N, C-alpha and C positions, 0 to 999 in steps of 0.2 A: 491363420488364416490371412490370405491376401486381399487386399483392397481392390474393388474393381476399377475400371478405367474411368468410369466418370468421377469417382470419388478422387482418384490420383491427378486427373485433369484441372478439377477444381481447387483442389488443395495446392497445386503448383501455380497455376494462373493467378488464382485470387488470392491466395496466402501467401504466396512466395516459398513455399517449401521445395527446396531443391533437390532433395531425397526422394518426393512424390515425382519430380519431373524425371529424375535418372532412372526411376524403377519404371515409369511409363516409356521412355525411350528404351531402356532395355527389354522390355516386352515386345516392342514394336519394330525396333530398328532392323532386325535382319529382314523380316517379311518387307518393310517398306522399301529397304534397298534393293532387296531380288526385284520387286514391283518396276521400280523405276529403271533398274539395269535392263529389264528386257525391252526397254521402249528409248533409250538412248544409244549412243554411239560407243561409250566407253565406260569403264567402271569408276574411274575419276569424275567424269561428267555425272554419273549416279551419284556418287558421295556428295559433290557439291549441290545438286538439286536436292537430297535429302537433307543436306544443312538447312537450306533454304526453307523446305518444308517445315522441320522443327522449329525455326524462327518464328513462322507464320504462325505455328500452332501455340508458341508461347505468347503470340499477341492476342490471343482470346479468338473468339468467334464459334466456338463449339457449344450449342444451345442443349445438349443433353437431349436431342431428340434421335433416334436411331441409335446404331452401334459406333462406338468411337473409331473401330477399326475401319469403318465406311466413310467417315467423315474424313480421316486421315488421307485414305485413297483419294477422295475427292480433291483435297487440297494436293495431293502428289500431282494428280492427274492436271490440276491449273499450272501448278509450278514446271511440270514436263512442257505443258503447251507454250508457257511463258519462254522456256529455252530456245524452242524452235522458232518462235516469233522474233526473238532478239537476235538469233542466228541470221534470219533471213533478211533482216533489217541491215546487219552488217555486210560491208562489201567482202566478198571472197577474196582472199590474196592470189587466187589463181582460178580466173573465170571458168576455165574448162574443167575444173575439178568436179562441178555438177555433172558435166556430160562426158566424163573420161569414160573410156571404153569398158573398163571394169565395173563402173557403176551401172552402165546400160546393159551389161550382161548380167549383172547381178539381179537387176530388176527384172530382166527376161527369164532367168532362172526361176526366180520366185514366181512369176506368172506361170511358167511351164509346170511347176512342181504343184501349184494349185490346181490347174486343169488335170493334172495327173492323178488327184486325191481319188481313190475309189469310191469313198463314202460320199454319196451327193449332197446329203444334208449337212455333213461338215463343210462341203466345197461351198455350199450357197451361205451358210452363216459366216464363214470367213470372207467370203466377196462382200457381201452387206456390211458386215462390221469393219472390214479396213479398207476395202477398195471405195465403198460407198459412204464410210465414216458414220455409220449408224451407231448409237448405242445398243447394248445386249438387249435392253428392253424393247426397244425399236426393233431389232432383229426378231425377237421373239413374236411381236406383234405381225410384223410381215410374214413369218413362216409358221405363224399358227401353232407355236409350241410354248412352254414355259419357258421362264428366263434363266432359271436353272439348268434347262435342257440346252439351251443355246450356249450358255457359258460352257458347258461340259464339251458340246460340240467343238467349239473354238479352242478349248484346252487342247483336245486329242488331235485336231488338225493342227494345231502349233507344233505339237510335240512329233507328229509325223512330217511336217514340212523342216524342222530343225534337224531331224535325221536324214532326211533326203538331200537337204542342201550341204549339210557339213559333213556327211560320209561319203560324198560323190566326188 
């Protein structure tokens, strides 16, 4: 019988049980790393951020409300945001890097691909989520759909966009 995430977390953080911490990390690390990797520029950066997430997890903070995986994702979202905020505060080595023709073409290609999505519900969910930076719950409220439905639309649209952008 396996222990649940909450029991492992408490055992690790409150009692210092490193085997519980190892089991918890083994259970969630791949999913966490994949989630982070889809939001940052490199796998190396994703590994660095995932390390920061686990350090924060070790520091405590989970109150046992809701799913542990959901809380872990919120911690990861915070760390990804910190990564981008730190990056924008540091001066760029080459100021032209942000406005390079390649970067502009990429943004333009993404917008075109988004405009060409055949499913208008998916297109609208993507626009609200990523261009207007609304949460999935806020998008669901805007479009009058369940949050789970919105997440599904975003996932499907993301898959279509990836296929279009990386195969063309």
